[in-house]
C-alpha positions as CSV (number, residue, x, y, z in Angstrom):
1,M,58.5,40.2,115.2
2,T,56.8,38.1,112.5
3,P,58.5,37.2,109.2
4,D,56.2,39.5,107.3
5,S,56.9,42.5,109.6
6,R,60.6,42.4,108.9
7,F,59.8,43.7,105.4
8,L,58.4,46.9,107.0
9,D,61.0,47.2,109.8
10,R,64.7,47.7,110.4
11,R,67.3,46.9,107.8
12,S,70.4,48.9,106.8
13,P,69.9,52.6,106.2
14,P,69.2,53.6,102.6
15,H,71.9,54.5,100.1
16,I,72.4,58.2,99.5
17,M,71.1,57.8,95.9
18,T,67.9,56.4,97.3
19,L,67.5,59.6,99.3
20,V,68.2,61.7,96.3
21,L,65.4,59.9,94.3
22,L,63.0,60.1,97.3
23,A,63.3,63.9,97.1
24,G,63.7,64.0,93.4
25,L,60.4,62.5,92.3
26,P,58.3,65.1,94.3
27,A,60.4,67.8,92.7
28,L,59.8,66.4,89.2
29,S,56.0,66.1,89.9
30,L,56.0,69.7,90.9
31,N,57.5,71.3,87.8
32,I,57.7,68.9,84.8
33,F,54.4,69.9,83.4
34,L,54.6,73.7,84.0
35,P,55.6,74.5,80.4
36,S,52.4,72.7,79.3
37,L,50.1,74.8,81.5
38,P,48.8,76.9,78.6
39,A,48.2,73.8,76.4
40,M,46.5,71.9,79.3
41,A,44.2,74.9,80.0
42,S,43.1,74.6,76.3
43,H,42.7,70.8,76.5
44,F,40.4,71.0,79.5
45,G,38.6,74.2,78.4
46,V,39.6,76.3,81.4
47,S,41.4,79.6,81.9
48,Y,45.1,79.8,82.6
49,S,44.5,81.0,86.2
50,T,42.1,78.0,86.8
51,M,44.7,75.6,85.3
52,Q,47.3,77.1,87.6
53,L,45.4,75.7,90.6
54,S,47.0,72.4,89.7
55,L,50.2,74.0,91.0
56,S,48.9,76.2,93.9
57,L,46.5,73.7,95.3
58,Y,49.1,71.0,95.0
59,L,51.4,73.1,97.1
60,V,48.6,73.6,99.7
61,A,48.0,69.8,99.8
62,T,51.7,69.3,100.1
63,A,51.9,71.7,103.1
64,V,49.0,69.9,104.9
65,L,50.4,66.5,104.2
66,Q,53.8,67.5,105.5
67,I,52.3,68.3,108.9
68,L,50.8,64.7,109.0
69,V,53.7,62.8,107.5
70,G,56.3,63.8,110.1
71,P,54.5,62.5,113.3
72,I,53.2,59.5,111.4
73,S,56.7,58.5,110.4
74,D,58.0,59.2,113.9
75,M,55.3,56.8,115.2
76,M,55.3,54.1,112.5
77,G,58.7,54.4,110.8
78,R,60.0,56.0,107.6
79,R,59.9,52.9,105.5
80,P,56.1,51.9,105.7
81,V,55.1,55.5,105.2
82,M,57.2,55.8,102.0
83,L,55.8,52.6,100.6
84,A,52.2,53.6,101.2
85,T,52.5,57.2,99.9
86,T,54.4,56.1,96.8
87,A,51.7,53.6,96.0
88,I,49.0,56.3,96.2
89,F,51.2,58.5,94.0
90,I,51.3,55.8,91.3
91,L,47.5,55.4,91.3
92,A,46.9,59.1,91.3
93,T,49.2,59.6,88.3
94,F,47.4,57.0,86.3
95,G,44.1,58.7,87.2
96,A,45.4,62.1,86.0
97,L,46.4,60.5,82.7
98,V,43.0,59.2,81.9
99,A,41.0,62.0,83.5
100,P,37.9,62.9,81.4
101,N,37.6,66.5,82.6
102,Y,39.4,69.1,84.7
103,G,37.7,68.3,88.0
104,V,38.8,64.6,87.9
105,F,42.3,65.7,86.9
106,L,42.6,68.2,89.7
107,V,41.5,65.6,92.3
108,C,44.1,63.2,91.0
109,R,46.7,66.0,91.0
110,L,46.0,66.7,94.6
111,L,46.4,63.0,95.5
112,Q,49.8,63.1,93.8
113,A,50.9,65.4,96.6
114,T,51.2,62.3,98.9
115,M,54.7,62.0,97.3
116,T,55.8,64.9,99.5
117,A,56.6,62.2,102.0
118,G,59.8,61.8,100.0
119,L,60.8,65.4,100.7
120,V,60.1,65.1,104.4
121,L,61.6,61.7,105.0
122,S,64.7,62.1,103.0
123,R,65.7,64.9,105.4
124,A,64.4,63.1,108.5
125,V,66.4,59.9,107.6
126,V,69.6,62.0,107.3
127,R,69.0,63.5,110.7
128,D,68.2,60.0,112.1
129,I,71.8,58.9,111.4
130,V,74.1,61.9,111.7
131,S,74.7,65.0,113.8
132,Q,73.4,68.6,113.0
133,D,76.4,70.0,111.0
134,Q,76.9,66.6,109.4
135,A,73.2,66.6,108.5
136,A,73.5,70.1,106.8
137,S,76.4,68.7,104.8
138,M,74.7,65.5,103.9
139,I,71.4,67.2,103.0
140,G,73.4,69.5,100.8
141,Y,74.8,66.6,98.9
142,V,71.4,64.9,98.7
143,T,69.7,68.0,97.4
144,M,72.6,68.7,95.0
145,G,71.8,65.4,93.3
146,M,68.1,66.1,93.5
147,S,68.6,69.6,91.9
148,I,69.3,67.9,88.6
149,V,65.6,66.9,88.5
150,P,64.1,70.4,88.6
151,M,66.8,71.5,86.2
152,V,66.0,69.0,83.5
153,G,62.3,68.5,84.4
154,P,60.9,71.5,82.6
155,V,63.2,70.9,79.6
156,I,61.9,67.3,79.4
157,G,58.3,68.4,80.0
158,G,58.5,71.1,77.2
159,A,60.0,68.5,74.8
160,L,57.3,65.9,75.7
161,E,54.6,68.6,75.1
162,E,56.0,69.3,71.6
163,A,56.2,65.6,70.8
164,W,53.2,63.9,72.5
165,S,51.2,66.6,74.3
166,W,51.1,67.1,78.1
167,H,50.3,63.4,78.6
168,G,53.9,62.5,78.1
169,S,55.0,64.2,81.3
170,F,52.5,62.2,83.3
171,V,53.6,58.9,81.7
172,L,57.1,59.7,82.8
173,L,55.9,60.4,86.4
174,L,54.0,57.1,86.4
175,L,57.1,55.2,85.3
176,G,59.2,57.1,87.9
177,G,56.7,56.1,90.7
178,L,56.8,52.5,89.8
179,G,60.6,52.4,89.8
180,L,60.9,54.3,93.1
181,F,58.5,51.9,94.8
182,A,60.7,49.0,93.8
183,L,63.8,50.8,95.0
184,I,62.2,51.7,98.4
185,W,61.2,48.0,98.9
186,A,64.7,46.8,98.0
187,D,66.9,49.4,99.7
188,M,65.2,51.7,102.3
189,G,65.8,50.3,105.7
190,E,64.2,51.7,108.8
191,T,66.1,54.5,110.6
192,A,63.5,56.0,113.0
193,Q,63.7,55.5,116.7
194,R,60.0,55.1,117.1
195,A,58.4,57.1,119.8
196,G,56.0,54.3,120.7
197,S,53.1,56.7,121.2
198,G,49.9,57.3,119.2
199,F,49.4,59.9,116.4
200,A,47.5,62.2,118.7
201,E,50.4,62.1,121.2
202,Q,52.9,63.0,118.4
203,V,50.8,65.9,117.3
204,R,50.6,67.1,121.0
205,Q,54.3,67.5,120.9
206,Y,54.1,70.2,118.2
207,P,53.8,73.0,120.8
208,E,57.3,72.0,122.1
209,L,58.6,72.9,118.6
210,L,56.4,75.9,118.2
211,K,57.6,77.4,121.5
212,A,61.3,77.2,120.4
213,R,62.3,80.5,118.9
214,R,65.2,79.0,117.0
215,F,62.8,76.7,115.2
216,W,60.7,79.6,114.1
217,G,63.7,81.6,113.0
218,Y,65.0,78.7,110.8
219,C,61.5,77.9,109.6
220,L,60.6,81.4,108.5
221,S,64.0,82.1,107.0
222,A,63.7,78.9,104.9
223,A,60.1,79.7,104.0
224,S,60.9,83.2,102.9
225,A,64.0,82.1,100.9
226,A,62.0,79.4,99.2
227,G,59.1,81.7,98.7
228,A,61.0,83.7,96.1
229,F,61.4,80.4,94.1
230,Y,57.7,79.4,94.5
231,A,56.7,82.9,93.3
232,Y,58.9,82.3,90.3
233,L,57.1,78.9,89.7
234,G,53.8,80.6,89.8
235,G,54.7,83.6,87.5
236,A,57.4,82.4,85.2
237,P,55.2,80.4,82.8
238,Y,53.1,83.5,82.2
239,V,56.2,85.7,81.8
240,G,57.8,83.3,79.4
241,S,54.8,82.7,77.2
242,E,53.0,86.1,77.4
243,V,55.8,88.6,78.0
244,F,58.6,86.9,76.0
245,G,56.5,84.9,73.5
246,M,58.2,81.6,74.1
247,D,56.9,78.2,72.8
248,P,56.7,75.4,75.4
249,A,60.1,73.8,74.5
250,T,62.0,77.1,74.7
251,L,60.2,78.0,77.9
252,G,61.1,74.6,79.4
253,L,64.8,75.2,78.5
254,W,64.9,78.6,80.2
255,F,62.6,77.5,83.1
256,G,65.3,75.3,84.6
257,A,67.7,78.2,85.1
258,P,67.3,78.3,88.9
259,A,68.2,74.7,89.2
260,V,71.7,75.4,87.8
261,G,72.3,77.7,90.7
262,Y,70.6,75.3,93.1
263,M,73.0,72.5,92.3
264,A,76.0,74.8,92.8
265,G,74.5,76.0,96.1
266,N,74.0,72.5,97.3
267,Y,77.6,71.7,96.4
268,L,78.7,74.7,98.5
269,S,76.5,73.5,101.4
270,G,78.1,70.0,101.2
271,R,81.5,71.5,101.1
272,F,81.4,74.2,103.7
273,A,78.4,73.6,106.1
274,M,80.5,71.7,108.7
275,R,83.3,74.3,108.5
276,L,81.1,77.5,108.8
277,G,78.0,76.1,110.7
278,V,74.4,76.3,109.7
279,N,73.8,80.0,110.8
280,R,76.5,81.5,108.7
281,M,75.5,79.3,105.7
282,V,71.9,80.5,105.9
283,L,73.0,84.2,106.2
284,I,75.3,83.9,103.3
285,G,72.7,82.3,101.1
286,T,69.9,84.8,101.9
287,L,72.2,87.8,101.3
288,F,73.3,86.4,97.9
289,T,69.8,85.8,96.7
290,T,68.7,89.2,97.9
291,A,71.6,90.9,96.1
292,G,70.8,89.1,92.9
293,L,67.1,90.0,93.0
294,L,67.9,93.6,93.8
295,A,70.2,93.7,90.7
296,L,67.4,92.2,88.6
297,T,64.9,94.8,89.9
298,L,67.2,97.6,88.9
299,L,67.8,96.1,85.5
300,T,64.1,95.7,84.9
301,L,63.4,99.3,86.0
302,A,66.1,100.4,83.6
303,G,64.4,98.6,80.7
304,F,66.6,95.5,80.4
305,T,63.9,92.9,80.0
306,A,65.4,90.2,77.7
307,P,64.9,86.5,78.6
308,A,68.6,86.2,79.3
309,V,68.5,89.0,81.9
310,F,65.4,87.7,83.6
311,F,66.1,83.9,83.7
312,G,69.8,84.4,84.0
313,S,69.3,86.5,87.2
314,I,67.0,83.9,88.6
315,V,70.1,81.6,88.9
316,T,71.0,83.6,92.0
317,V,67.7,82.5,93.6
318,G,68.6,78.9,93.0
319,L,72.1,79.3,94.3
320,G,71.0,81.1,97.4
321,N,68.3,78.5,98.1
322,G,70.9,75.7,97.6
323,V,73.0,77.3,100.3
324,V,70.1,78.2,102.7
325,L,67.8,75.3,102.7
326,P,70.1,72.4,103.8
327,S,71.4,74.4,106.7
328,A,68.0,75.9,107.7
329,N,66.5,72.4,107.6
330,A,69.3,70.9,109.6
331,G,68.8,73.7,112.1
332,M,65.1,73.0,112.3
333,L,65.6,69.3,112.8
334,S,68.2,69.8,115.5
335,V,66.1,72.0,117.8
336,R,64.4,68.9,119.1
337,P,66.3,65.9,117.6
338,R,63.9,63.3,118.9
339,L,61.1,65.0,117.0
340,A,63.1,65.2,113.7
341,G,60.3,63.8,111.6
342,S,57.7,66.1,113.1
343,A,60.1,69.1,112.7
344,S,60.8,68.2,109.1
345,G,57.1,67.9,108.3
346,L,56.0,71.1,110.2
347,G,58.8,73.2,108.8
348,G,58.2,71.9,105.3
349,A,54.5,72.7,105.7
350,F,55.2,76.3,106.6
351,M,57.7,76.6,103.7
352,I,55.4,75.1,101.0
353,G,52.3,76.7,102.4
354,G,53.9,80.1,102.1
355,G,55.1,79.1,98.7
356,A,51.5,78.2,97.6
357,A,50.3,81.6,98.7
358,L,53.1,83.3,96.8
359,S,52.6,81.3,93.7
360,V,48.9,82.3,93.7
361,L,49.9,86.0,94.4
362,A,52.4,85.8,91.5
363,G,49.6,84.8,89.1
364,A,47.4,87.5,90.5
365,V,49.9,90.4,90.1
366,L,50.7,89.5,86.5
367,G,48.4,90.6,83.7
368,P,48.2,92.2,80.3
369,G,50.8,95.0,80.1
370,S,52.3,94.3,83.5
371,G,55.6,92.9,82.2
372,A,57.8,90.9,84.6
373,L,58.3,93.7,87.2
374,P,55.5,92.8,89.7
375,L,56.9,89.2,89.9
376,V,60.5,90.5,90.4
377,L,59.3,92.8,93.2
378,L,57.4,90.0,94.9
379,M,60.4,87.8,94.8
380,L,62.7,90.5,96.2
381,A,60.3,91.2,99.1
382,S,60.3,87.5,100.1
383,S,64.0,87.3,99.9
384,V,64.5,90.4,102.1
385,M,62.4,88.7,104.8
386,S,64.6,85.6,104.8
387,V,67.6,87.9,105.7
388,V,65.5,89.4,108.6
389,F,64.6,86.1,110.1
390,I,68.1,84.6,110.1
391,L,69.4,87.8,111.7
392,W,66.8,87.2,114.4
393,V,68.2,83.8,115.0
394,L,71.7,85.1,115.3
395,A,70.6,87.9,117.7
396,R,68.7,85.3,119.8
397,E,71.8,83.0,120.1
398,R,74.1,85.9,120.9
399,S,71.7,87.0,123.7
400,L,71.6,83.4,125.1
401,R,75.3,83.1,125.1
402,R,75.7,86.3,127.0
403,S,73.1,85.2,129.6
404,G,74.6,81.7,129.8
405,G,71.3,80.1,128.6
406,L,70.8,77.2,126.2
407,P,69.5,77.8,122.7
408,G,65.8,77.2,122.4
């Protein structure tokens, strides 16, 4: 090993706060500017639905990149991948700030999606160093800290929009990227046991994951649970501004409601995942979210459509996701532990790819006179599917135990 290569190789594992920030900056990049979408559409001279592509296409790019980040990090290591993707994020954010038109802005926005490596690798690093149930607990604590970011992000974004226009949000992202790069360089040691094979060989190992029914069960349950939240991201700016008549600062304040529940759900994951196991945690979380959305549906049908009812009920989506996602991710990563990075990337790609589709669908079902009901029904349908998929996992494992087989 040369002296220079030591900077990109093994040191001590990163501190838990470093993992929180690795996952937090992508979350901030996703939602900080959402209260500014109507104003940004006016600035660039495009429609709201066109401006919303900066969310939905960002999610598509994130899904594609997660497929690539996993095997690349299994091959090259977590640390060099994080340094490279954070550098690209910094340059892309600067480009978005100075973009002369919507086309240039959208290209830079899509390049910002490289920061999704933080979401993938914060989970993969946890699974590199601890066991499955410990991973669910630790991921819960990591994402509990991370949940503060989406909670305060829209609030900050709305305030920055009122004070300095939408550019303020991207200045904050630029400063965050610079600070995170310095932190990764100083603290993020290598944790991957490198496979020693090329990228193509890593990708060829994907079928091993895709043939595992437990991987599919965890993956689809997580994707459906998160899908309710991504549908909310796609539709809530319209509901807040057009249905409830909110200004950006007020919308930003209400918009962070799910993150309050998400933080509580992450705490419960950290507290109880080792005791109850990942399957029970996923089932409990999906049932809670579905119950909350069913209640919101009935209230909406009964004519109770105040902001406090809509956004307050969405807290259950955040809480359920906070319980579901750490355990579902730990389950996915533990199906084939030596492919933890690939599993994290592939599972995340399905989750966010589905979320991109639902965010677009949410924008499509909302229109003049529609109210919030189409969005609520879309979220409820997605949540119901998350229950179905985790029940499938449980049925599969019961069948394997009766037959004396091994889970797979």
